Structures are given as C-alpha cells and as structure tokens.
N, C-alpha and C positions, 0 to 999 in steps of 0.2 A: 659361266660358258656365255661369251660374246656371240652374237650371230649378225647374219646380214638381214636386208629387210625381210618381211614376211612376203608370202605371196596370199592372195585372197581370191575366194571365190565367192559363187553366190551365198554358200551357208557354211564354209570353210576357211580358215586360216592355217597354211603349213608354214611353221616357225622353225625357231631355235628352239634346241631341249631348254626347261629350266628344272629347277629341282623338284618343284612339286609334282612334274611328272613323272616323278621316279614311282612312287606308290601304285598309280593306275597302272603304267607301263608293266608295274611288275607282277600284277593282277591279271593281267592282260597275257603274260608271257608265262603264267602258271595254269591257265586255263587249258585243261586237254581238247576241246573243240578248236580252239582257237590254234594250237600247235599239231594238229591232226597229222598234217603232212611233213611236218618239221622232223629233226633226227629225234628234239628231247625237249620236254617243258625246260623252264629257264628258272633258277634259284633267283631268292632275291638278289644276292651278289652278282651273278651271272648278269640278270638283267640290269642292274646298276652300270656293271662294265659294258653292257652294250650302248645305253645312253652315254657314257663317256666318249666311247668311239665315234658312235652318229654324232655326236657335237662338236668332235674334235675335225671330222670330216668335213662338215658344214663349213667350220670355220675354216679351215686349211684351203679348200676347193670352192665356197661359195655356193656351194648344191652338195643334196647329199638325200640321207632320208630325214625328211623334216618330221618332228612332231605335228601332227592333224587334231585341231581343236575346233568344234564347232561354235559356230557363231552366235546361236540363239541359246547354248548354257554356259558357254567357256570350258566346257569340260573337254579332257584331251581324251582322244577316243584310238589313237594309236600312231603308227608311221605311214607314210607315203613319199616317195620320191623314188631318185636315182642312185645308182652306185655299180662300183666296177668289180665284176668278180675277180677272187684272189685266185683262181681256176684254170688251167687249160681247156678248152674244150672247142666242139667243132663253130661254134658261133661267137668265140673271143678272138680279137678282144671288142667287148662292147661295153654299151653301159646300160644295165638291165634297170627296169621298171620293178618298183618291188614296194609293198603294202602289207600291213597287218595291223586288221582292226577287231579292237573287242567286238565281241560276238552280238550284242545289244545295239551295234552300227551295221551290221550286214542286211543287206537285202534294200539298203535306202539309196544306191547310188553312191555312196560318199567315196567308194574307193575310185571308181570312175572319173567322178570329177575333180579328187586330189592327182589322179595321176594326168588327166588331162593338163592340169595346171604345173606339173612337172615337167612333162615334155615341152608343152610350150616354151618355158623358162631355159632349158636345154636348149633349145634350137636357138632361141635369141642370144643366149650365152655363146656358145658354141661357135654361131656364124660371126659374132662380134669378134671373138678373142682368137679363134679358128688356131688354137694351142694345140691341138690334137692330130698330128700326122696323120696316126691311123684311122681316122675319119670313125669313129665310134656310132655302131646301130645301137640304138635300142632295142631291147629284146624281152620277150617274156619267155619263161621257162615252159616246156611243152611234155606230156606224158601222163599217165595216171593221177600222180600225185595234185599235176596241175590243173586238173579238169575244173575244179572248183575255182579257180583264179583265173581260167581261161574266158568265161564270161565275161568279167568286167573289160579286158582287154580288146575282145570283139565287139564289144560297145564302143570303145575307143577309136579303133580303127575298123576302115571296112575288110582288113585282109587278116588272115589267121595263119599267114606263113612264120616261119622261125624267127625270121628279121624283117623290120621296118626300114623304111628308107632309112639314109645317112641323116644322122643328127644335124651334123654341119652340112652347111650348103656352100 
C-alpha cells in the first residue's frame, strides 16, 4: 500500500494504511460500542476489505480516511479523514468528514485534532487543484445516531449547520 506524505499534528500521524494496521482495526470494528451507530459490526474479512478500499482511495486521490496513529505510542487508533458519500442526499455532493476511533482513545480530543488536519489539507489541495467543479462541501451527518460524534465537529467549527463553507475557495 503506497501512500502520500503523512499529516502530522501535535499528537497524531495520519498516514496511509499498512499491513500491521489490520489486526487492531479489525478489533475496533468488532467492538459493539464503537459500532453502536453503524448498521453492523464487521468481521475480520469485512474489516480487511475496508482497509483495502481506504488505502486505494488515498492512493487514487491523495486524500481519504487515513489511519490515525498516536505519536507517543506508535499505536494505530482508528481512522479520520475525508470521503465522498456514495448515496444521494440533500447535502450531496459533498466531502464528508469521518472518523472511527478505538474506545480507549475516546474523550481525549483525538478526533477533533485529526479532523482539523484533514480539513486543513483538503482546503489546501482543493484550492491548488480546483479539480472539482461542484465545489464540494465538508459535512457531518446529523440526527440521533450522530449526536455522539457531533460534539467533535462543534469543537472544530463554530457552526452546527449541516453544511460548512465550501472546501475550495
């Protein structure tokens, strides 16, 4: 799995997926509390397939849902980044901010920190390429199943609206 340069924050590295990430990612995807608001927990094969798709997306576009690694421990703790929803909705087309972290990493500001880095790189890359004529907007889902995640993004922005300002300028 080849990748692009890593994104670094004060405490985290967002990087391309590696073979050694598969086992801890599978454990995260099998955790009922982590997967509480998602349709189902993932089997090891499903989790490995997701790693393959996430890695391919980063290789293809130069951005995506990166593996998040703590700098102090070197431990992969999940993913954070950007994705394009594959469904039609009132807020599409857009670039969605997404994250899934191991439960032991919750409540420490990691999702917010990583989301900031992802949004910052999206702004820079989008502005430099101007390759998306639809001017994608970064968005976070809303509704009862998203309440646990909404706090992260309200810390990222001052707005709780469905859409943030356009990613490209």
